[in-house]
N, C-alpha and C positions, 0 to 999 in steps of 0.2 A: 526539288532542284529549280533553280531560276535560269532562264535563258534570255539572252539579249542578242539580236542580230546587229552586226556592225561591219565596218570596212577597215582593213588594216591601213593605218595612216603613216606609220613610221616603224622602222626596225633597227635596233642597235644590237650588236653582237660582240661579245668578248669570250673567245673560246667556245665552250659548250653552253654558255648562258646567253639567252636572248631576252631583250626587253622589247615587247611588242605593244605599240600604242594603237588603240582601236577607237574609231569614231562611231558612236551609237547615237544617231539622230542629233548630232551637234554636241554631244557630251563625250568627253575624253575619258577613256579607261586605259589602264596599263596592265599587262600581264607579263610575269617573268616565267620563262620556260627553260628547263634544263634539257638539252638535246645533245646530239653528237656534235663533233667539231664542225660538221658541215650543216648548213642551213637546209631544212626540209623544203622540198619544192612547193608545198602548199602554203608556206609562209612567204608571201610576196606582197609588196605594197599594192593596194588597190583591190586585193582579193576580199570577197565576202566571207565572213566567218560567223560563228556563233560562240558567244561567251557563255559557259555553263558553270554554275557555282552554287554552293550551299551557303546560305547566309550565316550558318554557324561556323564555317570554315574559310572565311575570307577577310581580307583587309582592303579597304578602298581608301584612296587618297586623291586629292586633286591639287594641282599646282595653284599657288596664290594668284589672285586676279591682280589687275593693275593697282588696286588700292590695298594690296597685301592682306586681304581678309581671306581666311581659309573657308572652304565649302562647309556648310552646315549639313547635318544629317537630314535626309528626306526631302531634298530640294528637287530631285529629278522625278518627274512623273513617269510611271510605268506600271506594269502588272507582273506579278509572280505567278508562274504556272507550276 
């Protein structure tokens, strides 16, 4: 499993689906969560959280930069534990 510590930067909700943007040392990550119709108390902007994922079970994407180039694999420095 891989773990990254981050801060919740933005939350968007539509019914039971939440899109949570997380800042990890200046890098943006998004997670889609399926919850109840009410937002859980621990999902609040500014809260510290851990992203936990298996590399064989994830998809990562990044919004285009100003020059409309998409992020290339392996540009973020980090460690897998």
